[in-house]
N, C-alpha and C positions, 0 to 999 in steps of 0.2 A: 420723372423729374430728377435732376442731378444735384439739387441743393445749391446751385450757384445762382446768386441773385443778380439781376440786371442792374448795372450802375444807374444811379439817379442823377439828375441835374438839379443843382441848388440854384434857385432864382431869388435874388434879393430885389425887393421892389416889384414883386409880381402882382401886387394888387392894384397898381395904377393902370391907366389906359394902355400904355405901351407894354408894360409888364404882362398884362392879361393876354395881349397878342402873342408875346413870346411864349407864355405858358401854353396857350392854345396850340401853337405850332409844334411845340415839343411833344405835347400829348398826342396830337394827330400823327406825329412821326413814330409814336409807340414808346416814347421814353418816359420812365417814371420821373416825376417832378416833385421836388420839395420846395415849397414857397415859404420864405420867412418874412413876417411882417409884424408891425408894432400894434396894429389896430385889429382887435378881435372881430369887430363888425365887418371890416373889409375882407378879412380872411374867410368869414362865414359866407359873405356874398360871392367870393371866388368859388367856394365849394358849390354853391347853388348854381352858378354859371356853368360849371363843369360837372354837374351832378352825375352824369353818365360815364364819367372817366375814373375808373378805379386806380389809375396811376398817379392821381393827385394826392399829395399829403401837404399839410400846412403845419407851421410851427410859429408860435408867438415868440418874438425875440427882437433884439435891437443891436445896432452897431454904433449907437450914439455916444458911447464912451468906452474906454479900454476894458473896464470891468464887465460891462454888458457883452462886449464882443468876445471876451474870453469865455464867459459862460455859454454863449451861443456856440462857439467853436467846440467846446467840450460836449455839448448836447448833440451837435451834428456828428462828431466823431464817434459817439456811442451808438449811432444808428447801425442797423445790420447791413444796409446797402452801402457799397462804396460809391464815392462821387465820380461821375464821369466828367463833370465840368461845373463851373460856377459862373452865373450870369448876373451882372450887377448893373 
């Protein structure tokens, strides 16, 4: 192993019907995926749906106001994996 992490795709709105399809396609393609959502129950359900996919990570967060968006951006920036793309 060379210590280089594969970039992940950040998916906003990944717990809805369309978002789940996007998440599934990205995981199937081998991409690590970080899904941000506001509802802990829906994030947990997403983990259950893709329980066999080690590349799925979730984060509770919101873009509903500037302060929340700033906090979320800081938390994402602190993650070890670089971002390959953002899907919203």
